[in-house]
Structure formats: structure tokens, C-alpha cells
C-alpha positions in Angstrom: 0.1 -0.1 0.0 0.9 3.7 0.0 1.1 6.3 2.3 0.6 10.1 0.5 2.2 12.4 2.7 2.5 15.0 0.2 1.4 18.6 1.0 1.4 18.1 4.7 3.8 20.0 7.6 7.1 17.9 6.5 9.7 20.8 6.1 12.3 18.6 5.6 11.7 15.3 3.3 15.0 14.0 3.4 15.1 13.8 7.5 11.6 12.6 7.6 12.7 9.8 5.3 15.6 8.6 7.4 13.1 8.5 10.7 10.7 6.8 8.7 13.5 4.3 7.6 14.5 3.9 11.2 11.2 3.1 12.6 9.9 0.6 9.8 8.0 -2.2 11.1 9.8 -5.6 10.9 8.6 -7.8 8.2 7.7 -5.0 6.1 8.9 -3.8 3.3 9.3 -0.2 3.6 10.5 2.1 0.6 10.4 6.1 0.5 9.4 7.9 -2.5 9.9 11.3 -3.2 7.4 13.9 -4.1 6.3 13.5 -7.9 7.8 9.7 -7.9 4.9 7.2 -7.8 4.7 3.6 -7.0 4.4 1.1 -9.9 1.1 0.4 -11.4 -0.3 -3.3 -9.8 1.5 -3.1 -6.5 -1.4 -4.4 -4.5 -1.5 -7.2 -6.5 2.3 -8.3 -6.3 3.1 -11.7 -4.2 5.8 -11.5 -1.3 5.9 -9.7 2.1 3.9 -6.8 2.9 5.1 -3.5 1.2 4.6 0.0 2.3 5.5 3.1 0.2 6.0 6.5 1.8 5.3 9.6 -0.4 6.8 12.6 1.0 7.9 16.3 -0.4 8.5 18.3 -1.7 10.6 20.1 1.1 10.3 23.6 2.0 13.3 25.2 0.5 14.0 28.0 -2.1 14.9 25.7 -4.8 11.4 23.8 -4.5 9.6 27.0 -4.0 11.2 28.3 -7.6 10.6 25.1 -9.1 6.8 25.1 -8.4 6.2 28.9 -9.3 7.9 28.4 -12.6 5.5 25.2 -13.5 2.2 27.2 -12.8 0.5 29.7 -15.1 -3.1 31.0 -15.1 -4.1 28.0 -16.9 -1.8 25.2 -14.7 -2.3 26.8 -11.3 -1.9 22.9 -9.3 1.9 23.0 -9.0 2.1 26.2 -6.9 -1.4 25.6 -4.9 -0.1 22.3 -4.0 3.2 23.2 -2.8 2.1 26.1 -0.6 -0.9 23.8 1.0 1.4 22.6 3.7 3.2 26.1 4.7 -0.3 28.0 3.9 -2.4 26.2 6.7 0.7 26.0 9.3 1.4 29.7 9.3 -3.1 30.1 9.2 -2.7 27.9 12.4 0.1 29.7 14.3 -1.5 33.1 13.6 -5.0 32.3 14.3 -3.3 30.8 17.8 -1.8 34.3 18.1 -5.2 36.3 17.9 -4.8 37.3 14.2 -8.2 38.5 12.5 -6.7 41.2 10.1 -3.9 41.2 7.6 -3.0 42.9 4.5 -0.3 41.1 2.2 2.6 43.2 1.1 3.5 41.2 -2.0 -0.1 41.9 -3.2 -0.5 45.3 -2.4 1.4 46.9 -5.8 -0.7 44.9 -8.0 -4.0 44.6 -6.3 -4.9 45.4 -2.9 -5.6 42.4 -0.7 -6.5 42.0 3.0 -7.1 38.9 4.9 -10.2 40.2 6.9 -12.0 37.7 9.3 -14.8 40.1 10.2 -15.2 41.0 6.2 -15.6 37.6 5.2 -18.0 36.7 8.2 -20.4 39.2 7.0 -20.9 37.3 3.9 -20.6 33.6 5.2 -20.4 33.4 9.2 -18.5 30.2 9.3 -15.3 31.7 7.4 -12.2 32.4 9.3 -9.1 34.0 9.4 -6.9 30.9 8.9 -9.0 29.6 6.0 -8.9 33.1 3.9 -5.4 33.3 4.5 -5.1 29.7 3.2 -6.7 30.4 0.3 -4.8 33.5 -0.4 -1.5 32.0 0.1 -2.4 29.3 -2.5 -4.2 31.7 -5.1 -3.2 32.8 -8.7 -3.0 36.6 -7.6 -0.6 35.8 -4.9 1.2 33.6 -6.9 1.9 36.4 -9.7 2.9 38.7 -6.7 5.5 36.5 -5.4 6.9 35.9 -8.8 7.1 39.6 -9.6 7.8 41.2 -6.4 9.9 38.4 -4.3 13.5 38.6 -4.8 16.1 36.4 -2.7 17.9 38.1 0.0 14.5 40.0 0.8 13.6 39.7 4.6 10.7 37.3 5.5 7.2 38.4 6.5 7.1 39.4 10.2 4.0 38.8 12.4 4.2 40.0 16.1 2.8 37.0 18.4 1.6 38.3 21.9 3.4 36.5 24.3 5.7 34.5 21.8 7.4 37.1 20.2 7.5 37.3 16.3 6.5 34.3 14.0 8.5 34.6 10.0 7.5 33.5 6.9 9.4 32.9 3.6 6.6 33.4 0.9 8.6 31.8 -1.9 9.9 28.6 -0.2 7.3 28.5 2.9 9.9 27.9 5.4 8.8 29.5 9.1 9.3 29.5 12.5 10.2 32.0 15.5 13.5 33.2 14.1 14.5 34.7 10.9 17.1 31.6 10.1 14.0 29.3 10.2 12.4 31.1 7.4 15.6 31.4 5.4 15.9 27.8 3.6 18.4 28.2 1.0 18.3 26.5 -2.2 19.6 22.6 -2.4 19.2 19.4 -4.2 15.9 17.4 -3.5 16.4 14.4 -1.2 16.8 11.0 -2.8 14.3 8.3 -2.7 15.3 4.9 -1.1 15.6 3.3 -5.1 17.9 6.3 -5.9 20.0 6.0 -2.9 20.4 2.6 -3.3 21.8 3.1 -6.5 24.0 5.3 -5.7 25.5 3.4 -3.1 26.1 0.3 -5.8 27.7 2.7 -8.0 29.8 4.0 -5.2 30.8 0.2 -4.4 31.6 -0.5 -8.1 34.0 2.3 -8.7 35.4 1.4 -5.0 36.0 -2.5 -6.3 37.5 -1.2 -9.7 39.9 0.9 -8.0 40.9 -1.9 -5.8 41.5 -4.5 -8.6 43.8 -1.8 -10.5 45.9 -1.3 -7.3 
């Protein structure tokens, strides 16, 4: 079977994979698959011991943010929307805990004034919350265009004062976030290898070592 954990609150897919493999149940063949990779068709029909595919990613990094931003446009909005789903829900949760009910998105102000207004939203839909509006906005097409047009590397992360907890920082490109600016400044890096890819690399390295030993 496959456990699809993409677009959840997993900021570092590589570290999650390491922990998942350490805790894999005995007697179950466990393989981690990164982001767009998918289990082969007909997996359920294969004979042999129980097998579990854990699908994770993408990590919340500059490189992944750029990749999903570049893959999105007006007619194909899903890459960015899906990528930002995890970071947006986490930010919404933290800000709602901190009592936020109103926010003006600084990236969208030059393009189109956009505020996240809980009371205004509830005047039309009583059950709506600040977090749900924020989540929709950060994944939306207008905000995506503004991130593409106005966000630049090296810019400071967005800062949200939280009463009694300090300041919460959020990187609009990568989705990285936390209680320090360093938490929100995750630099570009290569995507983690899937279990199968890691095994192939190890086999290649072993073959090179054996060849070097034979030449000595």
C-alpha cells in the first residue's frame, strides 16, 4: 500500500525519510518515494511480503519554491497551489493561535490590494475564519503572480508579531517559517534521494571502489 504524505507539515523530506526508515515495522518492506515519484502500477497484486510506499515531499526550500512557481501559470495553477498547501495551513494555524484576524498582504499591494479580513468575510459567510482566508490567498493565482513579480532572494521574511511569543517569520517563496528569521531562510538545495535512488548511488560507489581496488 502507499501512504501519501505530500503537502503535509513536513518541512524536511530527507530527514523525515531517515526517521521513517529507522522506525519501519519488522517484516514490512518499506520504501520512501520523493514527491512526484509514484509507486508502480499493480503494486497491490505483487506477491511477497507486505510492502509500504511512503510518499513525501516536496521540502520547503528555495529551490522547490522556484520549481513549483515556474511550473505554474494561469491555466495550470496546481503546482504552486499544492506546494503552498502545507506552509499555508501551518502559518494560518500559528497566526490564528496568536489572535490574528486581519492582515494586508504586502506582496499583493502593488498589484491588487488584498487584505485577509475575518470580520469582512464573516459578513458574507459566518463560518469563515481568518486562517481559511489566508490559506486560500497564499495558494491563489493572484498571490502566486505577486510572489513571482516582487519576491527576490535575500529579502527579509514576512514578520508577524505574536503576543507573548515574539515574532513569527514566513518566507513567501519557500514556505519556510518559524520563530526566528533563520527558520524562514532555507537556501536552495538538491531534493532528497528516494530509497531506490539512494541504493543505486551506493551500488555505483561500491562498483567504483571495487574497480579501484582491482587496479591497485
